[in-house]
C-alpha positions as CSV (number, residue, x, y, z in Angstrom):
1,M,39.2,91.3,-33.8
2,T,41.2,92.1,-37.2
3,E,39.6,95.6,-37.4
4,E,42.7,97.4,-38.7
5,N,41.7,98.4,-42.1
6,E,38.3,99.8,-40.8
7,G,37.7,103.8,-40.2
8,A,35.2,105.9,-38.0
9,S,32.9,108.2,-39.4
10,A,32.4,111.8,-38.6
11,R,29.5,110.9,-36.1
12,D,31.5,108.9,-34.5
13,Y,34.3,111.5,-34.0
14,G,31.0,113.9,-33.0
15,F,30.1,110.9,-30.2
16,L,33.7,111.3,-29.0
17,M,33.6,114.9,-28.2
18,F,30.5,114.4,-26.5
19,L,31.9,111.9,-24.7
20,T,35.5,113.8,-23.6
21,L,32.7,117.1,-22.8
22,L,31.1,114.2,-20.2
23,N,34.5,113.5,-18.8
24,V,35.3,117.4,-18.7
25,M,32.5,117.2,-16.1
26,N,33.7,114.6,-14.6
27,F,37.5,115.9,-13.7
28,V,36.1,119.3,-12.8
29,D,33.6,117.9,-10.2
30,R,36.4,115.4,-8.8
31,Q,38.8,118.0,-8.7
32,L,37.0,121.0,-6.8
33,L,37.8,120.0,-3.4
34,A,41.4,119.9,-4.3
35,S,41.2,123.2,-6.5
36,F,39.3,125.2,-3.8
37,A,41.6,123.8,-1.0
38,N,43.0,127.1,0.4
39,W,39.0,127.8,0.1
40,I,37.4,124.8,2.0
41,V,40.4,123.9,4.3
42,P,39.9,127.4,6.4
43,D,36.1,127.9,6.5
44,L,35.3,124.3,7.5
45,G,38.3,123.9,10.4
46,L,39.9,120.9,8.1
47,T,43.0,119.2,9.0
48,N,45.6,117.7,6.7
49,T,44.1,114.3,7.5
50,Q,40.4,114.9,7.1
51,F,41.6,116.9,4.0
52,G,43.1,113.9,2.5
53,W,40.0,111.4,3.5
54,L,38.0,113.5,1.7
55,T,39.7,113.6,-1.7
56,G,40.9,110.1,-1.0
57,M,39.3,107.1,0.9
58,I,36.5,108.6,1.3
59,F,35.5,108.8,-2.4
60,I,37.9,106.5,-3.4
61,V,36.2,103.4,-1.8
62,F,33.1,104.3,-3.3
63,Y,34.3,104.5,-6.6
64,S,36.2,101.8,-6.7
65,V,34.6,99.0,-5.7
66,A,31.2,100.4,-7.7
67,G,33.3,101.1,-10.7
68,L,34.0,97.4,-10.7
69,A,29.7,96.8,-10.5
70,M,29.3,99.4,-13.1
71,G,32.1,98.0,-15.6
72,V,30.3,95.0,-15.3
73,L,26.9,96.6,-16.1
74,A,28.8,97.8,-19.2
75,D,29.3,95.0,-20.8
76,R,25.3,93.6,-20.2
77,V,23.1,96.9,-20.1
78,N,22.6,100.0,-22.5
79,R,25.3,102.1,-22.4
80,T,24.0,105.4,-22.9
81,R,21.7,105.5,-20.4
82,L,23.9,104.0,-17.7
83,I,26.4,107.1,-18.3
84,A,23.6,109.6,-18.3
85,V,22.2,108.0,-14.8
86,G,25.7,108.6,-13.0
87,L,25.9,112.1,-14.8
88,A,22.6,113.0,-13.0
89,L,23.5,111.2,-10.0
90,W,27.5,112.7,-9.2
91,S,26.1,116.2,-10.6
92,A,23.1,116.7,-7.8
93,L,25.4,115.5,-5.3
94,T,28.2,118.4,-6.1
95,A,25.2,120.4,-5.8
96,I,24.6,119.3,-2.2
97,S,28.3,119.5,-1.6
98,G,28.1,123.4,-1.1
99,M,26.2,122.7,1.5
100,A,28.9,121.8,3.6
101,K,29.6,123.0,7.4
102,G,31.9,120.6,7.9
103,F,33.8,117.3,7.7
104,V,30.8,115.1,7.9
105,S,28.2,116.9,6.0
106,L,31.1,116.7,3.4
107,A,32.1,113.6,3.2
108,I,28.7,111.6,2.6
109,P,28.0,113.1,-0.8
110,R,31.4,112.5,-1.4
111,L,31.2,108.7,-0.3
112,F,27.8,108.8,-3.3
113,I,29.6,110.8,-5.6
114,G,32.1,108.3,-6.3
115,V,29.6,105.8,-7.1
116,G,28.0,107.6,-9.9
117,E,31.2,109.0,-11.6
118,S,32.7,105.0,-11.2
119,I,30.0,104.7,-14.1
120,M,31.6,107.6,-16.7
121,T,35.4,105.4,-17.7
122,P,34.1,101.9,-18.1
123,T,31.2,102.4,-19.8
124,S,32.9,105.4,-22.3
125,M,35.7,103.1,-23.3
126,S,33.3,100.3,-23.7
127,L,31.3,102.4,-26.1
128,L,34.5,104.0,-28.1
129,A,36.1,100.2,-28.5
130,D,32.6,99.6,-30.4
131,R,33.0,102.8,-32.5
132,F,36.9,103.0,-33.4
133,P,39.3,100.9,-35.1
134,S,42.1,99.3,-33.1
135,S,44.6,101.2,-34.8
136,R,43.0,104.7,-34.2
137,L,41.8,103.6,-30.3
138,G,45.0,105.0,-29.1
139,F,43.9,108.7,-30.5
140,A,40.4,108.1,-29.3
141,S,41.2,107.3,-26.2
142,G,43.6,110.4,-25.5
143,V,41.1,112.4,-27.0
144,Y,38.6,111.1,-24.4
145,Y,41.3,111.3,-21.7
146,M,41.4,115.6,-22.5
147,G,38.9,115.5,-20.2
148,V,41.1,114.8,-17.2
149,P,43.3,117.7,-17.4
150,I,40.9,119.9,-18.9
151,G,38.6,119.2,-16.5
152,V,41.6,119.8,-14.0
153,A,42.6,123.2,-15.7
154,T,38.5,124.3,-15.4
155,S,38.0,123.2,-12.2
156,L,41.2,126.0,-11.5
157,F,39.8,128.7,-13.7
158,V,36.5,128.3,-11.8
159,V,38.5,129.5,-8.7
160,A,40.6,131.8,-10.6
161,Y,37.7,133.8,-12.0
162,L,34.1,132.4,-10.8
163,E,35.1,132.1,-7.0
164,P,35.4,135.8,-6.7
165,I,31.4,135.9,-8.3
166,L,29.9,133.1,-7.1
167,G,31.9,132.3,-3.8
168,W,32.8,128.5,-3.8
169,R,29.3,127.0,-2.8
170,G,27.7,128.9,-5.6
171,C,30.0,127.2,-7.8
172,F,29.3,124.0,-6.7
173,Y,25.7,124.5,-7.1
174,A,26.1,126.3,-10.7
175,L,28.2,123.5,-11.9
176,G,25.7,120.8,-10.9
177,G,23.1,122.4,-12.5
178,I,25.4,122.2,-15.8
179,G,26.1,118.6,-15.4
180,L,21.9,117.3,-14.8
181,L,21.3,119.5,-18.2
182,L,23.9,117.3,-19.9
183,A,22.4,114.3,-18.1
184,I,19.4,114.9,-20.3
185,V,21.4,115.1,-23.4
186,M,22.7,111.8,-23.3
187,F,19.3,109.7,-21.4
188,F,18.4,110.3,-25.0
189,M,21.1,109.0,-27.4
190,K,21.2,106.0,-28.9
191,E,23.3,102.8,-27.8
192,T,26.4,101.8,-30.2
193,P,26.1,98.4,-31.1
194,R,28.9,96.4,-29.7
195,R,30.8,94.9,-32.6
196,H,31.7,91.7,-31.2
197,E,28.2,91.1,-31.4
198,V,27.3,92.4,-35.0
199,E,30.6,90.5,-36.6
200,A,29.1,87.3,-34.8
201,T,28.0,84.5,-37.3
202,S,25.4,83.4,-34.6
203,P,24.2,85.1,-31.9
204,V,26.0,85.7,-29.1
205,E,25.5,85.2,-25.8
206,K,25.9,87.5,-23.0
207,L,28.6,86.3,-20.0
208,S,27.6,86.1,-16.7
209,V,28.6,88.0,-13.8
210,K,31.1,85.2,-12.7
211,E,32.0,84.1,-16.1
212,I,33.1,88.3,-16.8
213,L,34.9,88.1,-13.2
214,A,36.7,84.6,-14.4
215,T,37.6,85.6,-17.6
216,L,38.9,88.7,-16.4
217,K,41.1,87.0,-13.5
218,E,42.8,84.6,-17.1
219,A,43.4,87.3,-18.6
220,L,45.6,89.1,-16.0
221,V,47.2,85.6,-15.2
222,R,47.7,84.4,-19.1
223,S,49.0,87.9,-20.1
224,P,52.0,89.6,-18.2
225,A,51.9,92.6,-20.5
226,L,48.1,93.5,-19.1
227,A,49.3,92.8,-15.1
228,M,52.8,94.8,-15.5
229,T,50.5,97.7,-17.4
230,V,48.2,98.0,-14.3
231,A,51.1,97.3,-12.0
232,G,52.8,100.4,-14.0
233,G,49.5,102.9,-13.7
234,V,48.9,102.4,-10.1
235,A,52.9,103.2,-9.2
236,F,52.3,106.4,-11.2
237,H,48.8,107.1,-9.5
238,F,51.1,107.6,-6.2
239,I,52.0,110.9,-6.7
240,L,48.9,112.2,-8.4
241,G,47.2,111.1,-5.1
242,A,49.5,113.3,-3.3
243,A,49.5,116.0,-5.8
244,V,45.8,117.2,-4.5
245,F,47.7,118.8,-1.5
246,E,49.8,121.1,-4.7
247,Q,47.4,124.0,-4.1
248,L,48.3,124.7,-0.3
249,W,51.9,123.8,-1.3
250,F,52.0,126.7,-3.5
251,V,50.8,129.3,-1.0
252,Q,52.3,128.1,2.1
253,E,55.2,127.2,1.1
254,R,56.0,128.7,-2.1
255,G,54.7,132.3,-1.3
256,F,52.2,132.5,-4.0
257,D,48.8,134.3,-3.8
258,R,45.6,131.3,-3.8
259,T,43.8,133.2,-6.4
260,E,47.2,133.8,-8.9
261,I,48.0,130.4,-8.0
262,A,44.8,129.0,-9.4
263,E,44.8,130.8,-12.5
264,L,48.5,130.2,-13.3
265,S,48.3,126.6,-13.0
266,G,45.0,126.5,-15.0
267,W,46.6,127.5,-17.7
268,L,49.7,125.3,-17.5
269,A,47.5,122.3,-16.8
270,F,45.1,123.4,-20.0
271,T,48.6,123.9,-22.2
272,G,50.3,121.2,-20.9
273,G,47.7,118.4,-20.3
274,I,46.2,119.0,-24.0
275,L,49.6,118.5,-25.6
276,G,50.0,115.6,-23.6
277,N,47.3,113.9,-24.4
278,L,47.9,114.2,-28.5
279,F,51.0,113.6,-27.9
280,G,50.7,110.2,-25.8
281,G,46.9,109.2,-28.1
282,I,49.3,110.1,-31.9
283,G,52.3,109.2,-30.7
284,G,51.4,105.9,-28.8
285,D,50.1,104.8,-32.0
286,M,52.5,105.3,-34.1
287,F,55.1,104.1,-31.9
288,L,53.0,100.9,-31.4
289,R,53.1,100.3,-35.6
290,R,56.3,101.0,-35.9
291,T,57.8,99.1,-33.6
292,G,55.7,96.5,-32.5
293,M,56.7,96.9,-29.0
294,G,53.4,97.9,-27.2
295,R,52.4,101.8,-26.0
296,P,53.4,100.7,-22.8
297,M,57.3,101.0,-23.8
298,F,56.4,104.6,-25.2
299,L,55.1,105.7,-21.2
300,F,58.8,104.1,-20.2
301,W,61.0,106.8,-22.4
302,I,58.0,109.5,-21.3
303,M,58.6,108.5,-17.5
304,L,62.6,108.2,-18.0
305,V,62.5,111.7,-19.4
306,L,60.1,113.8,-17.1
307,T,60.4,112.3,-13.7
308,P,63.6,113.6,-13.1
309,I,62.3,116.9,-14.0
310,G,59.1,116.7,-11.7
311,L,61.6,115.9,-8.6
312,A,64.0,118.4,-9.2
313,Y,61.1,121.6,-9.3
314,R,60.0,120.6,-6.4
315,V,63.2,122.0,-4.7
316,A,63.5,124.8,-7.7
317,D,63.0,128.9,-7.0
318,P,59.3,129.5,-7.3
319,T,60.2,132.6,-9.1
320,S,62.0,130.8,-12.1
321,I,61.4,129.5,-15.2
322,F,62.2,126.4,-14.8
323,F,59.9,126.0,-11.7
324,M,56.7,127.1,-14.4
325,V,58.3,124.7,-16.8
326,G,58.5,122.0,-14.1
327,I,54.4,122.5,-13.6
328,F,54.2,122.2,-17.0
329,A,56.0,118.9,-17.5
330,G,54.2,117.2,-14.8
331,Y,50.8,117.9,-16.7
332,F,52.1,117.3,-19.8
333,Q,53.1,113.6,-18.3
334,L,49.8,113.2,-17.0
335,G,48.3,113.8,-20.0
336,C,50.7,111.3,-21.8
337,F,49.8,108.7,-19.6
338,Y,46.0,107.5,-20.2
339,G,45.3,106.9,-24.1
340,P,48.4,104.7,-24.3
341,T,47.7,102.7,-21.0
342,F,43.6,102.1,-20.9
343,S,43.8,101.4,-24.7
344,T,46.8,98.7,-24.1
345,V,44.6,97.0,-21.5
346,Q,41.4,96.6,-23.9
347,E,43.4,95.4,-26.9
348,L,45.2,92.7,-24.0
349,V,41.4,91.2,-23.1
350,P,38.7,89.7,-24.8
351,P,36.2,91.8,-26.4
352,Q,33.2,90.9,-24.4
353,I,34.6,92.2,-20.6
354,R,36.1,95.3,-21.7
355,G,34.2,97.4,-19.6
356,T,34.8,95.2,-17.1
357,V,38.8,95.3,-17.4
358,V,38.7,99.0,-17.5
359,A,36.4,98.7,-14.4
360,F,39.1,96.7,-12.7
361,Y,41.9,99.2,-13.7
362,I,40.1,102.5,-12.2
363,L,39.9,100.2,-9.1
364,S,43.9,99.6,-9.1
365,L,44.9,103.1,-10.0
366,N,42.5,104.6,-7.3
367,F,42.1,102.2,-4.6
368,V,45.9,101.7,-4.1
369,G,47.9,104.5,-6.1
370,L,45.6,107.4,-5.6
371,G,44.2,106.1,-2.2
372,L,47.2,105.6,-0.6
373,G,48.7,108.8,-1.9
374,V,46.2,110.9,-0.6
375,T,45.9,109.5,2.5
376,G,48.9,108.3,3.2
377,G,50.0,111.8,2.5
378,G,47.7,113.6,4.6
379,Y,49.0,111.8,7.6
380,F,52.3,112.4,6.2
381,I,52.0,116.2,6.4
382,D,50.3,116.3,9.6
383,W,53.0,114.4,11.1
384,M,55.9,116.4,9.8
385,I,53.9,119.4,10.7
386,S,53.8,117.7,14.3
387,Q,57.3,117.7,14.6
388,G,57.6,120.8,13.7
389,H,59.4,120.2,9.7
390,P,59.8,123.6,8.2
391,E,58.2,122.0,4.9
392,P,56.1,118.9,5.2
393,Y,54.6,119.6,1.9
394,T,57.9,119.6,-0.6
395,I,59.0,116.5,1.2
396,T,55.6,114.8,0.9
397,L,55.4,115.7,-3.2
398,I,59.4,114.8,-3.6
399,V,58.5,111.4,-1.5
400,F,55.9,110.5,-3.0
401,T,56.9,111.4,-6.9
402,A,60.5,109.0,-5.9
403,I,57.5,106.2,-5.3
404,S,56.0,106.7,-8.7
405,M,59.1,106.2,-10.4
406,L,58.7,102.2,-10.0
407,A,56.3,102.8,-12.9
408,I,59.2,103.1,-15.3
409,P,60.4,99.0,-15.0
410,M,56.8,97.9,-14.7
411,F,56.1,100.0,-18.5
412,Y,59.4,98.9,-19.8
413,M,58.6,95.3,-19.2
414,A,54.9,95.5,-20.6
415,G,56.1,97.0,-24.1
416,K,58.8,93.9,-24.2
417,R,55.5,91.0,-23.7
418,F,52.7,93.2,-25.5
419,E,53.1,91.9,-29.1
420,R,53.8,88.5,-28.2
421,D,50.7,88.4,-25.1
422,R,48.3,90.0,-27.6
423,Q,48.9,87.5,-30.6
424,A,48.1,85.3,-27.9
425,L,44.6,86.7,-27.4
426,Y,43.8,87.0,-30.9
427,D,44.9,83.4,-31.3
428,S,42.7,82.0,-28.4
429,V,39.6,84.3,-29.8
430,A,39.8,82.5,-33.5
431,D,40.1,79.5,-32.0
């Protein structure tokens, strides 16, 4: 557990960049439905509730539940080949999604895309924890999670620049093919030695599935900082779930052309997300070294400053600079989130269950946060439309932004407890 003085090689950074590329593909494929909302919803005759199910629970249930199983697998099997299998599966199903004729024929591949994508992050974070020292893990996590804003932005660029050429169905086919080629490359990459096994003075026995889950439960009970970090992440994801309706909101209630706003928001997502990831990863590491209060406290200050902007721009003039600043700030805040939280949850659990705890965290974020945000948002919008409300999308996005503010006190309490809980973990491993 004392890895502070170790460094990472150029090969490790190269591997990090390749994993980041795969994570970009992960989020491009995941975001395609939301980015193509203004094409797919009318083309397939979907309601907001149906669209919410497709981008919410239908995807998230399989993604989250399978993710916990995949996290356990990541702690037990060859991780590079496990990622390759997942990438091949979700890429093939993305291509199949392009053939959809209605709700059911799109829902079926969306179910199983979640199984493939659930492999990616638990396994990748486990690999990075074995390649990078603790002092650089926030940076490595932040770079890896650049895949989120870059993936979201790329999906919008696909809408803006490729849809006029290929159509929305052709875009699904093309991205599926690219993913299959990358899966072949990943399949032949070597596994990374597990650090705790290499450093052990005697052979390390792999924990059984029952022992892994019991250790995870014990870690959550014994570490309030870990539990509060998970709870804060879940709360933050309520607005991320409802945000799948943003492209519809831009067009139907703010008067943008669907292609032009995809291009504009894509560039804002790209720049804001990358800057946020760098700021969150590097800034979170610096904050931890200088204060010892934990990266969640760093997120507390970021949310305290940026969340009010996220509320105010929902009612701002769409032709104003502040409206553009609001879109940028949302993606910047999203970028800041991933490096600090994912490095935190890994630092507060024994190394033998890192893949499992990341999978549990992803399950919590998606099943509770995103699931309720997307599916609940769809029902809420349709209900307000039935009541004749003039701006159902605006009200929904404001309500879920307000709910996400519950993350602020959670991150504050996690930051206050972090150092005490991390030291307790180190002491228990030393014993």
